[in-house]
N, C-alpha and C positions, 0 to 999 in steps of 0.2 A: 459221867456219860462218855460215850466213845463213838467217834465218827466211824464211817465205813472204812474197812481196812483194805482199801485199794493200795497194793504194794508199791512204795517208792523204790522199786527194784532196779538194781543195776547189775547186769551180767558183767563179764570181763571187759566189755566195751566201755564200762565205766560211765554210767549215767550219773551226772553230778546232781547232789542235793541242792536245789536252787530255790529262789524266792517263790516260785509258783507253788511248790509243795508247801512251804510255810504259809503262804496266804490262804491256801485251802484249808489248812488246819486251824488258821486264825479267824475263819468265818464265824461270825456271831452265833452263839449257842444259848439255848434257853436255860438259865440257871448256872450254878457253879459246877465245875468238873474239869475235864480235859478232853481234847481230841487226840486221837492216836492213829498212827499209820505204821503198819509193820514193814520192816525192811527185810529183804532176802528171805522169802518164804521157804527156799530150798535149804536154808541153814537150820542146824539143829537148835540154834540159840534163839531166844525170844528177844529180838532187838526192835526197838520202836522209835520213831519220832513222835514228839508229843508237844502240845500247846496247852497250857492251862487257861481256864476261863473263870472269871472275867480278866484276870490279870495279863493273859497272853504271854506268859513266860515260855520261851522255847527250851526244849529238853531232849536229850537222847536218853532212852531208858533201856536197861539191860536186866532181865529177870533171871534169878537163879535160886537154888535151894539153900537151906540154911547152912549145910556143910560147906558149900562153896563160899558163902558169905563169911563164914568163920575163917577160912583160909586167907581171905583178902583183907581182913581188918587190920592186920599188921602193917599193910602198905598205907593205910589211911591214918595211922598215928603220926601226929605232927606234920600232916600234909601242909605244904606251904600254900598261903593264900594268893590268888591271882585276882586283881581288880577286874570285875565284870564277868567272871566265870566261877562256878562252884561245882565241887564233886561230893556227893553224899551217898550213904547207904542207908536205906529205910526198910523196915519190915512191913509187909503188906498182908502177911497172914503168918501163923505160927511156923509155917514150913517154907514160906517163900519170901525173898528179899528182892529189892529193886535198887540198882545202881543208877544214880541220876546225875547226868552232866547237864548243868543249866547255864543259860545265858542270863546274867543279871544286870547288864548294861548295854543299852542299844548301840553305843558307838562301836561295839565289837561284833555287830551282826555279820559283817562281811567276812570276819575271821571265823565266826562260829560255824558256818556251814561246812567249810573244808575241814575244820577240826573234827566235827562229829562224823563226817564222812570218813575221815581217816581212821578214827577209832572203830567205827562199825565194820570197815573193811578188815582191820586187824582181827577183830572179834570174830567175824563171820566163819572163818575156817579152822578156829581152835577145836580141840578135841572134846573137852568137857566144860561144864559150867564154871568150875573152879579156875581152869586155865583162861576161859573167856573173861571172867571178872578181873583176873590178874592182868591179862593183856590189855584190858581197857584202862585200868589204873595206870599201868606203866606208860601207855601211850599218852594218857592225859598228862603225866609227868614230863614226857618228852615235849609236849606242846608248851607246858609251863616254862621249861627251860629255854625253849626257842624264843618265847616272848620276853624273858628276862634278859636273854643274850642280846636280842635286837634292842630292847629298851627304848629310851628316848632318842638315842643317836642313830637308830637304824642299823643297817648292815655295815659291817666294817669294810675296810678298803678291799681286802681279798674277796669278801663275799660280793660286793658290788662288781668287782672285775670279773669274777667267775660267772656271775649272772649275765653280765653284758655278753660275754663270749658264747654262752649257751643259747641266749636269745638271738644273737647274730647268726649262729648256725642254723637255728630254727627257721629264721626269716629267709636266709639265703640259699639253704640246701634242701630244705624239707617242703616248705609251703609252695614253691613253685611246681612241685613234681608229684605230690601225692595228696589225697583228700585231706582237708584241713583238720577234721576231727581225728583222723589217724595220725597226722603230723604232730598235733598237740599232745595226743595220748602217748606218742612215742617218747616224749620228754618225761623220763621217769627219775631223773636224777633227784629232784626234791623229795622223792620217796625213799631215798637211800639205796637205790639199786647199784650194782657194781659199776655200770657205765651210765652216762648222762642220757643217752638215747637208746632205746630198744625197739627196733622194728621187727617185722615178721622175719626177715632174711638177713638182718645185719644189726650190729650194735656200734655206737660211737662214743668214744670218750673225748671230751673237749677240754683243752687246757688253754688258759688265757694268761699272757705275760706282757709285762711292760718293759722287759729287758730290750736295750737297743739292738743288740745282735744276740739273740737267744742261742746259747750253746748247748743247753741241756733242757730235757723236759723232766719235771718232777712228777713221779707217780706215787700216789697216796698209799697204796697197799697192794698186796699180791693178788687181789682179785681183779683189779682194774684192767689188766691186759691179759686176763685168762679167757681164752676163747672156747672153753669147754661148753658144748651145747649151742654155740653160735655159729651160724653159717659163715659170716664174715664179721671181722672186727676191725674198726678204723680208729686211728688216733689222729686227733686234729690239734694243732697248736696255733692260736690266734694271737698275733703280736699287735699290741695297740699303743699309740701315744695316749697318755693320760694327763690332762691338765685343766686348770680352772680357767673358764672363759674360752674364747676362740670359737672356731667354726665346727668343732666336733659334735658328736651326738651324745646327748645325755642319757642316762639310764631311763628316765621318764620317756624321752622322745622314742627310744627304741621300743619300750614297752607299748606306747601308743601306736607306733608304726606296725608292730606285729598284730596287735589287736584289730587295727583297721583293716588288715588284709584278710581276716578270717571271715568265711562266708556263712557261718551259722551261729545262732545263739549257743548251741551246745559246745562248739569249739571255743567260743569266748569264755563261756563259764568254766570250762576245764582249764584254760589258760589262767584265769584269775585265781582259781583254786590252787593251782601249782605255784603261782607267785606267792601266795600267802604261806604255802608250806615252806618255801624257801626263805621267808622272812621279809618279803617286800609287801608291807601293809599299806592298804589304800589311804589310811589316815596320816601316813608319813611321807606322802609324795613330795612334800616341799623339801625333804632332805636330799632328794635325788636329782635336783637340777644341776648340780655339780658333783664330781668333775665331768668333763666332756671327754669322749674317747674317739680317737681317729684310727682306723685301720691302717696298719703298716704292711703286714703280710699274713698269709695264711699257709700253713704247711699241712699236708695231708698224707698219712702213711697207712699202709695196710698191715695189720699184725698177722704174720704167718710163721710157719716153721723157720727158725734162724733169726727171728726178731729178738733183739736183746731185751730180756724181761725176767722178772721173777714171778712164778705162778705158785699156787698153793701146793701142788702136787710135788714141787721141788723142795719143799721145806721140811726139815726134821719135825718130828712131833714136838709140840710145845713152843715152836716158833711161829710168830705171826705178826700182823700189823707192821709190815715192812715198807717203810717210805724210802725211796731210791730215786736217783737221777740217771737219765739215759743221755749220753752224748749224741747230739744231733748229727754229728758227722758219721756216726755208726748206722744211721738210718736211711742213707741215700738209696741203697738198693731196694728199699721197701716204699719209696715215695710213689704216690699215685696222682693222677690228674683229677681236676674237677669234673671232667666228662666221666671218668671211671666211677668216681664217687656217686655222680648222679644216676648212673646205670645200676649201681648197687642199691641205692635208695628206691628206685623205681622198681627194682626186682627184674631188670631186663638184662643184667650182665650175663655173659656166657651164652 
């Protein structure tokens, strides 16, 4: 059986797959079967959310022809197991197959929605059925790796520190000045974008350090400070004290502070989805009461011509993944004020 296909559609404004959609699909149905809702009607791919009845298992479904299925089978060989999640390929007719991403444990419900949302987004714009299936499997593997990396110990020290800095910037520099949905949607770092924040007229890369007197800024690759196609690019370094106990702010406290400021359920859902993407899982909150962070200073620079950096166009063919340090003393001419950053974020500069 199939429920009405009212699309759980998100345009580029990123409507989040939330509990309302799942509860609609979980509404009691007469007899066995499943409820289905199509995502992205404008996409050439057949992507659905689904819930089985009477078991109420949540799934993401992607249909493709037999040729596409044959190409992706190699990726499913020796697929590692992840507790609470499964990935399978099933034949639904002699010529049609269905890739199923399924939730098998209720304690991962909060993780499952952003996981399938992320996979569906990746699949939506692929060219063919084969590339769609392959993209879905590879993205599932990405999530498996994230969940294994985070594991029982949660985010590592660098991950916690980086997340603190990005949320601090979101709270202090975006939420006071632009609509909250737009502010949270601008936080794209968890999706692997070149910079941590991407606004309509500016991008921002945020670095967080515990160095007492930071003399350098570590740049992870040649794309982080590449302003190609960006109206304005900012580099921010947030220096914090990090210690157990004391009067500082824990990661949990900062997360709760940001969430409490958001003025819409959509903004809060978007925040929660991005937190999960970065590896901050709701069932691990007890791991993030320590350490405590105290702000020491914030440095703001605008990346323009003459800014010391390595960008992709400077590199010889075959060279990439360049990690390098910039001496802070070389950035003084590029320093900007908080007011100037605010004007850029609000789109009122110049």
